[in-house]
MARVO-527439 format. One record per residue: residue in one letter; x, y, z of N, C-alpha, C in turn. Coordinates in Angstrom, 3 decimals, padded with zeros to 6 digits. Atoms other than C-alpha are relative to their C-alpha. Layout:
BEGIN
+----+----------+----------+----------+----------+----------+----------+----------+----------+----------+
| aa |      n.u |      n.v |      n.w |     ca.u |     ca.v |     ca.w |      c.u |      c.v |      c.w |
+----+----------+----------+----------+----------+----------+----------+----------+----------+----------+
|  A |        X |        Y |        Z |        X |        Y |        Z |        X |        Y |        Z |
...
+----+----------+----------+----------+----------+----------+----------+----------+----------+----------+
//
This chain:
BEGIN
+----+----------+----------+----------+----------+----------+----------+----------+----------+----------+
| aa |      n.u |      n.v |      n.w |     ca.u |     ca.v |     ca.w |      c.u |      c.v |      c.w |
+----+----------+----------+----------+----------+----------+----------+----------+----------+----------+
|  X | -000.812 |  000.937 |  000.736 |  058.903 |  127.040 |  181.358 |  001.235 |  000.737 | -000.529 |
|  X | -001.235 | -000.610 |  000.472 |  062.538 |  127.872 |  180.643 |  000.405 | -000.643 | -001.320 |
|  X | -000.463 |  000.513 |  001.270 |  063.696 |  127.561 |  177.089 |  000.948 |  000.998 | -000.631 |
|  X | -001.026 | -000.787 |  000.659 |  066.278 |  128.935 |  174.699 | -000.158 | -000.230 | -001.500 |
|  X |  000.245 |  000.138 |  001.426 |  065.540 |  129.618 |  171.018 |  000.825 |  001.042 | -000.746 |
|  X | -000.784 | -000.937 |  000.809 |  067.709 |  131.209 |  168.313 | -000.914 |  000.938 | -000.765 |
|  X |  000.716 | -001.006 |  000.774 |  066.546 |  134.380 |  166.604 |  000.956 |  000.547 | -001.053 |
|  X | -000.845 | -000.535 |  001.066 |  067.873 |  135.619 |  163.261 | -000.480 |  001.405 | -000.347 |
|  X |  000.408 | -001.370 |  000.300 |  067.775 |  139.416 |  162.962 | -000.097 |  000.244 | -001.508 |
|  X |  000.133 | -000.393 |  001.412 |  066.564 |  140.875 |  159.634 |  001.093 |  000.986 | -000.377 |
|  X | -001.028 | -001.009 |  000.217 |  069.133 |  143.649 |  160.032 |  001.200 | -000.300 |  000.900 |
|  X | -001.104 |  000.421 | -000.872 |  072.232 |  141.908 |  161.440 |  001.051 |  001.085 |  000.242 |
|  X | -000.978 | -001.075 | -000.177 |  074.347 |  145.052 |  160.963 | -000.329 |  000.876 |  001.220 |
|  X |  000.382 | -000.769 | -001.188 |  072.385 |  146.650 |  163.846 |  000.337 | -000.745 |  001.295 |
|  X | -000.191 |  000.815 | -001.200 |  073.212 |  143.803 |  166.216 |  001.402 |  000.183 |  000.580 |
|  X | -001.276 | -000.099 | -000.724 |  075.954 |  144.314 |  168.831 |  000.370 | -001.431 |  000.380 |
|  X | -000.378 |  001.382 | -000.278 |  077.811 |  141.015 |  169.020 | -000.167 | -000.851 | -001.243 |
|  X |  000.102 |  000.942 |  001.104 |  077.455 |  137.915 |  166.872 | -001.467 | -000.224 | -000.368 |
|  X |  001.414 |  000.125 |  000.353 |  074.117 |  138.042 |  164.977 | -000.458 | -001.430 | -000.292 |
|  X |  000.389 |  001.401 |  000.223 |  074.213 |  134.266 |  164.412 | -000.241 | -000.726 |  001.328 |
|  X |  000.157 |  000.635 | -001.311 |  074.075 |  133.582 |  168.163 | -000.974 |  000.759 |  000.894 |
|  X |  001.013 | -000.747 | -000.746 |  071.032 |  135.619 |  169.207 | -001.031 | -001.000 |  000.523 |
|  X |  000.991 |  000.920 | -000.576 |  068.792 |  133.707 |  171.621 | -001.003 |  000.772 |  000.845 |
|  X |  000.989 | -000.564 | -000.920 |  065.602 |  134.487 |  173.460 | -000.496 | -001.111 |  000.910 |
|  X |  000.426 |  000.954 | -001.025 |  064.272 |  132.831 |  176.598 | -001.479 |  000.154 |  000.346 |
|  X |  001.443 | -000.161 | -000.187 |  060.683 |  134.078 |  176.458 | -000.558 |  000.666 | -001.256 |
|  X |  000.622 | -000.635 |  001.155 |  058.203 |  135.242 |  173.850 | -000.001 |  001.519 |  000.146 |
|  X | -000.099 | -001.445 | -000.209 |  058.311 |  138.706 |  175.429 |  001.367 |  000.502 | -000.467 |
|  X | -001.333 | -000.379 |  000.479 |  062.072 |  138.827 |  174.786 |  000.026 | -000.010 | -001.526 |
|  X |  000.029 |  000.072 |  001.460 |  061.460 |  137.730 |  171.194 | -000.728 |  001.210 | -000.580 |
|  X |  000.764 | -001.152 |  000.468 |  058.857 |  140.455 |  170.748 |  000.852 |  001.269 |  000.065 |
|  X | -000.852 | -001.181 | -000.132 |  061.328 |  143.056 |  172.022 |  001.135 | -000.035 | -001.027 |
|  X | -001.048 |  000.139 |  001.027 |  064.045 |  141.695 |  169.687 | -000.509 |  000.465 | -001.367 |
|  X |  000.585 | -000.385 |  001.289 |  061.764 |  142.097 |  166.678 | -000.192 |  001.518 | -000.048 |
|  X |  000.166 | -001.453 | -000.088 |  060.926 |  145.645 |  167.814 |  001.338 |  000.701 | -000.252 |
|  X | -001.318 | -000.622 |  000.151 |  064.632 |  146.532 |  168.099 |  000.516 | -000.146 | -001.427 |
|  X | -000.519 |  000.304 |  001.336 |  065.467 |  144.911 |  164.777 | -000.631 |  000.889 | -001.070 |
|  X |  000.671 | -000.717 |  001.091 |  062.858 |  146.744 |  162.683 | -000.258 |  001.481 |  000.282 |
|  X |  000.270 | -001.391 | -000.340 |  062.528 |  150.066 |  164.545 |  001.125 |  000.892 | -000.516 |
|  X | -001.020 | -000.873 |  000.597 |  064.323 |  152.846 |  162.643 |  000.720 |  000.869 |  001.032 |
|  X | -000.646 | -000.796 | -001.046 |  065.083 |  154.742 |  165.882 |  000.998 | -000.809 |  000.823 |
|  X | -000.986 |  000.844 | -000.678 |  067.047 |  151.762 |  167.226 |  001.214 | -000.103 | -000.912 |
|  X | -001.218 | -000.010 |  000.802 |  070.592 |  152.252 |  165.958 |  000.777 | -001.305 |  000.152 |
|  X | -000.698 |  001.249 | -000.314 |  072.140 |  149.200 |  167.659 | -000.718 | -000.676 |  001.156 |
|  X |  000.564 |  000.736 | -001.126 |  070.966 |  146.472 |  169.991 |  000.748 | -001.321 |  000.149 |
|  X | -000.623 |  001.283 | -000.283 |  072.284 |  143.327 |  171.622 | -000.762 | -000.714 |  001.100 |
|  X |  000.672 |  000.822 | -000.997 |  070.974 |  140.478 |  173.737 |  001.050 | -000.727 |  000.834 |
|  X | -000.931 |  000.601 | -000.956 |  072.885 |  139.339 |  176.829 |  001.457 |  000.310 | -000.341 |
|  X | -001.353 | -000.439 |  000.357 |  075.938 |  141.303 |  175.655 |  000.667 |  000.790 |  001.130 |
|  X | -000.533 | -000.757 | -001.140 |  076.351 |  143.298 |  178.905 | -000.020 | -000.903 |  001.224 |
|  X | -000.130 |  000.844 | -001.188 |  077.609 |  141.444 |  181.987 |  000.376 |  000.897 |  001.180 |
|  X | -000.199 | -000.862 | -001.165 |  077.377 |  143.133 |  185.383 |  000.237 | -000.866 |  001.238 |
|  X | -000.208 |  000.750 | -001.246 |  078.913 |  141.752 |  188.589 | -000.943 |  000.505 |  001.098 |
|  X |  000.856 | -000.367 | -001.140 |  076.638 |  141.683 |  191.641 |  000.216 | -001.022 |  001.112 |
|  X | -000.103 |  000.903 | -001.159 |  076.666 |  140.192 |  195.127 | -001.384 | -000.533 |  000.330 |
|  X |  001.277 |  000.634 | -000.305 |  073.875 |  137.701 |  195.774 | -000.266 |  000.052 |  001.498 |
|  X |  000.348 |  000.004 | -001.413 |  072.058 |  138.168 |  199.078 | -000.265 | -001.420 |  000.520 |
|  X |  000.290 |  001.379 | -000.395 |  071.369 |  134.415 |  199.084 |  001.256 | -000.697 |  000.522 |
|  X | -001.229 |  000.685 | -000.424 |  074.973 |  133.163 |  199.281 |  001.149 |  000.955 |  000.329 |
|  X | -001.026 | -000.989 | -000.315 |  076.940 |  136.414 |  199.730 |  001.160 |  000.032 | -000.983 |
|  X | -001.089 |  000.088 |  000.980 |  079.095 |  135.604 |  196.681 | -000.273 |  000.897 | -001.204 |
|  X |  000.116 | -000.782 |  001.231 |  079.792 |  137.593 |  193.547 | -000.489 | -000.917 | -001.127 |
|  X |  000.551 |  000.718 |  001.152 |  077.864 |  136.495 |  190.445 |  000.015 |  000.935 | -001.199 |
|  X |  000.048 | -000.790 |  001.228 |  077.490 |  137.692 |  186.848 | -001.448 |  000.095 | -000.486 |
|  X |  001.351 | -000.281 |  000.471 |  074.262 |  139.293 |  185.660 |  000.079 |  000.332 | -001.490 |
|  X |  000.073 | -000.230 |  001.440 |  073.659 |  139.013 |  181.911 | -001.308 |  000.747 | -000.264 |
|  X |  001.191 | -000.813 |  000.222 |  071.253 |  141.875 |  181.237 | -000.616 | -000.412 | -001.336 |
|  X |  000.681 |  000.478 |  001.210 |  068.626 |  140.938 |  178.640 |  000.406 |  000.770 | -001.256 |
|  X | -000.269 | -000.786 |  001.208 |  069.316 |  143.824 |  176.243 |  000.814 |  001.244 |  000.272 |
|  X | -000.576 | -001.336 |  000.070 |  071.476 |  146.807 |  175.433 | -000.544 |  000.591 | -001.298 |
|  X |  000.627 | -000.638 |  001.156 |  069.862 |  149.291 |  173.047 |  000.485 |  001.442 | -000.118 |
|  X | -000.338 | -001.401 |  000.296 |  071.152 |  152.494 |  171.439 | -001.104 |  000.538 | -000.886 |
|  X |  001.106 | -000.584 |  000.757 |  068.297 |  154.684 |  170.271 |  000.271 |  001.465 | -000.307 |
|  X | -000.073 | -001.421 |  000.359 |  068.046 |  158.021 |  168.525 | -001.374 |  000.599 |  000.272 |
|  X |  001.258 | -000.662 | -000.346 |  065.383 |  160.239 |  170.076 | -000.424 |  000.941 | -001.132 |
|  X |  000.517 | -000.919 |  001.021 |  063.212 |  162.572 |  168.000 |  000.812 |  001.289 | -000.082 |
|  X | -000.811 | -001.228 |  000.006 |  065.446 |  165.491 |  169.041 |  001.437 | -000.261 | -000.456 |
|  X | -001.317 |  000.330 |  000.543 |  068.498 |  163.659 |  167.601 |  000.995 | -000.529 |  001.021 |
|  X | -000.895 |  000.481 | -001.047 |  070.061 |  162.708 |  170.953 |  000.024 | -001.532 | -000.012 |
|  X | -000.152 |  001.456 | -000.046 |  071.443 |  159.155 |  171.083 |  000.102 | -000.433 |  001.465 |
|  X |  000.014 |  000.518 | -001.366 |  070.697 |  157.229 |  174.301 |  000.343 | -001.485 | -000.015 |
|  X | -000.267 |  001.423 | -000.186 |  072.004 |  153.896 |  175.516 | -000.756 | -000.457 |  001.237 |
|  X |  000.752 |  000.573 | -001.120 |  069.796 |  151.761 |  177.743 |  000.317 | -001.478 |  000.112 |
|  X | -000.016 |  001.443 | -000.206 |  070.154 |  148.358 |  179.296 | -001.375 | -000.358 |  000.539 |
|  X |  001.407 |  000.326 | -000.227 |  066.853 |  146.564 |  179.544 | -000.161 | -001.440 |  000.456 |
|  X |  000.368 |  001.318 | -000.504 |  065.535 |  143.637 |  181.548 | -001.473 | -000.220 | -000.315 |
|  X |  001.389 |  000.362 |  000.290 |  062.332 |  141.875 |  180.449 | -000.438 | -000.995 |  001.067 |
|  X |  000.463 |  000.840 | -001.115 |  060.390 |  140.412 |  183.379 | -001.517 |  000.058 |  000.119 |
|  X |  001.426 | -000.074 | -000.342 |  056.831 |  139.470 |  184.308 | -000.198 |  000.992 |  001.148 |
|  X |  000.293 | -001.019 | -001.018 |  055.260 |  142.221 |  186.422 |  000.013 | -000.607 |  001.405 |
|  X |  000.061 |  000.678 | -001.303 |  054.730 |  139.705 |  189.233 |  001.388 | -000.104 |  000.655 |
|  X | -001.352 |  000.136 | -000.542 |  058.525 |  139.319 |  189.599 |  000.667 |  001.346 |  000.280 |
|  X | -000.563 | -001.334 | -000.206 |  059.046 |  143.090 |  189.844 | -000.460 |  000.644 |  001.298 |
|  X |  000.423 | -000.476 | -001.309 |  057.562 |  143.412 |  193.300 |  000.204 | -001.114 |  001.021 |
|  X | -000.231 |  001.043 | -001.002 |  058.202 |  141.619 |  196.588 | -001.211 | -000.935 |  000.093 |
|  X |  001.125 |  000.935 | -000.112 |  056.116 |  138.464 |  197.065 | -000.875 |  000.325 |  001.210 |
|  X |  000.939 | -000.209 | -001.104 |  053.003 |  138.755 |  199.213 |  000.178 | -001.126 |  001.013 |
|  X | -000.197 |  000.993 | -001.060 |  053.370 |  136.990 |  202.562 | -001.302 | -000.789 |  000.188 |
|  X |  001.201 |  000.821 | -000.173 |  050.934 |  134.061 |  202.682 | -000.193 | -000.373 |  001.473 |
|  X |  000.256 |  000.457 | -001.377 |  049.337 |  132.614 |  205.829 |  001.004 | -001.066 |  000.402 |
|  X | -000.993 |  001.062 | -000.229 |  051.621 |  129.570 |  205.518 |  001.206 |  000.246 | -000.882 |
|  X | -001.215 | -000.240 |  000.776 |  055.203 |  130.045 |  204.446 |  000.413 | -001.304 | -000.705 |
|  X | -000.269 |  001.203 |  000.786 |  055.471 |  127.407 |  201.720 |  001.385 |  000.076 | -000.636 |
|  X | -001.278 |  000.048 |  000.715 |  058.576 |  126.331 |  199.822 | -000.034 |  000.951 | -001.207 |
|  X |  000.153 | -000.896 |  001.151 |  057.234 |  128.231 |  196.812 |  000.218 |  001.455 |  000.429 |
|  X | -000.171 | -001.364 | -000.504 |  057.013 |  131.437 |  198.862 |  001.470 |  000.279 |  000.309 |
|  X | -001.418 | -000.193 | -000.336 |  060.576 |  130.974 |  200.163 |  000.846 |  000.153 | -001.267 |
|  X | -000.710 | -000.142 |  001.284 |  061.813 |  130.504 |  196.565 | -000.259 |  001.371 | -000.620 |
|  X |  000.332 | -001.330 |  000.525 |  059.981 |  133.675 |  195.524 |  000.762 |  001.093 |  000.749 |
|  X | -000.752 | -000.962 | -000.807 |  061.643 |  135.570 |  198.391 |  001.467 |  000.020 | -000.440 |
|  X | -001.397 |  000.084 |  000.484 |  065.078 |  134.323 |  197.276 |  000.138 |  000.675 | -001.362 |
|  X | -000.059 | -000.569 |  001.349 |  064.352 |  135.243 |  193.659 | -000.140 |  001.514 |  000.036 |
|  X |  000.164 | -001.446 | -000.144 |  063.158 |  138.697 |  194.691 |  001.297 |  000.637 |  000.501 |
|  X | -001.269 | -000.521 | -000.527 |  066.367 |  139.221 |  196.686 |  001.083 |  000.049 | -001.063 |
|  X | -001.008 |  000.063 |  001.067 |  068.562 |  138.150 |  193.776 | -000.314 |  001.052 | -001.066 |
|  X |  000.370 | -000.990 |  001.015 |  066.615 |  140.254 |  191.256 |  000.279 |  001.420 |  000.491 |
|  X | -000.233 | -001.339 | -000.559 |  066.792 |  143.296 |  193.538 |  001.490 |  000.338 | -000.010 |
|  X | -001.449 | -000.220 |  000.009 |  070.574 |  142.892 |  193.874 |  000.507 |  000.240 | -001.424 |
|  X | -000.386 | -000.180 |  001.409 |  070.950 |  142.542 |  190.085 | -000.386 |  001.394 | -000.479 |
|  X |  000.505 | -001.278 |  000.500 |  068.831 |  145.615 |  189.417 |  000.705 |  001.184 |  000.642 |
|  X | -000.769 | -001.054 | -000.664 |  070.663 |  147.707 |  191.981 |  001.375 |  000.136 | -000.656 |
|  X | -001.299 | -000.017 |  000.681 |  073.971 |  146.743 |  190.354 | -000.127 |  000.606 | -001.403 |
|  X |  000.228 | -000.524 |  001.351 |  072.533 |  147.541 |  186.905 | -000.227 |  001.514 |  000.025 |
|  X |  000.216 | -001.446 | -000.145 |  071.377 |  150.975 |  188.095 |  001.339 |  000.723 |  000.148 |
|  X | -001.311 | -000.623 | -000.235 |  074.881 |  151.813 |  189.368 |  000.870 | -000.068 | -001.252 |
|  X | -000.782 |  000.211 |  001.222 |  076.556 |  150.370 |  186.255 | -000.426 |  001.004 | -001.073 |
|  X |  000.545 | -000.913 |  001.010 |  074.281 |  152.447 |  183.998 |  000.336 |  001.450 |  000.329 |
|  X | -000.248 | -001.375 | -000.431 |  074.666 |  155.619 |  186.012 |  001.445 |  000.418 | -000.268 |
|  X | -001.416 | -000.298 |  000.222 |  078.473 |  155.439 |  185.807 |  000.322 |  000.252 | -001.474 |
|  X | -000.248 | -000.115 |  001.433 |  078.244 |  155.263 |  181.996 | -000.914 |  001.013 | -000.692 |
|  X |  000.944 | -000.943 |  000.601 |  075.498 |  157.830 |  181.472 | -001.106 | -000.705 | -000.767 |
|  X |  001.052 |  000.801 |  000.641 |  073.086 |  155.066 |  180.399 | -001.247 |  000.017 |  000.875 |
|  X |  001.226 |  000.200 | -000.770 |  069.570 |  154.223 |  181.533 | -000.198 | -001.494 |  000.218 |
|  X |  000.384 |  001.389 | -000.264 |  068.365 |  150.991 |  183.139 | -001.510 | -000.048 |  000.093 |
|  X |  001.458 |  000.119 |  000.018 |  064.787 |  149.916 |  182.454 | -000.411 | -001.451 |  000.154 |
|  X |  000.616 |  001.325 | -000.084 |  062.638 |  146.936 |  183.353 | -001.310 |  000.074 | -000.773 |
|  X |  001.231 |  000.042 |  000.786 |  059.954 |  146.104 |  180.800 | -000.822 | -001.207 |  000.417 |
|  X |  000.928 |  001.070 | -000.377 |  056.910 |  144.047 |  181.794 | -001.042 | -000.167 | -001.109 |
|  X |  001.067 |  000.230 |  000.973 |  053.887 |  142.726 |  179.953 | -000.845 |  001.249 | -000.248 |
|  X |  000.747 | -001.249 |  000.198 |  052.286 |  146.170 |  180.462 |  000.496 |  000.758 | -001.227 |
|  X | -000.598 | -000.687 |  001.136 |  054.679 |  147.545 |  177.841 |  000.067 | -000.909 | -001.226 |
|  X | -000.264 |  000.924 |  001.099 |  055.248 |  144.434 |  175.746 | -001.249 | -000.561 | -000.668 |
|  X |  001.239 |  000.518 |  000.599 |  051.644 |  143.393 |  175.175 | -000.839 |  001.167 | -000.529 |
|  X |  000.791 | -001.109 |  000.595 |  049.399 |  145.479 |  172.889 | -001.230 |  000.329 |  000.825 |
+----+----------+----------+----------+----------+----------+----------+----------+----------+----------+
//
């Protein structure tokens, strides 16, 4: 189910962008927002504040990828790191399994996998050029 809900950070001064327009599209995203907001090692964070151009393998056209999060953290050794982070179900982070019958659902999953792969490849390059990291977080990390 796709939805869009506003989130109000407790520490708006840490938010990159407009803290009155923070939205989440899944409960996993909300959980990560709360983590960023209250974690003392997170210096700054933003949601959908980084836009990366990518070419879709579905239509061959350029599109804009709004990465879920940008986060600046201070490691225990004092080094500050910037990461862009995508929150996705683990199932969407691997190619779909080929069924006996190629259903419409399977074809949609193949398209989605192609688009996600193109986005993530673009995000890797974008991050590398800036000395950042690109990470994909799944329920393995987000659930206790």
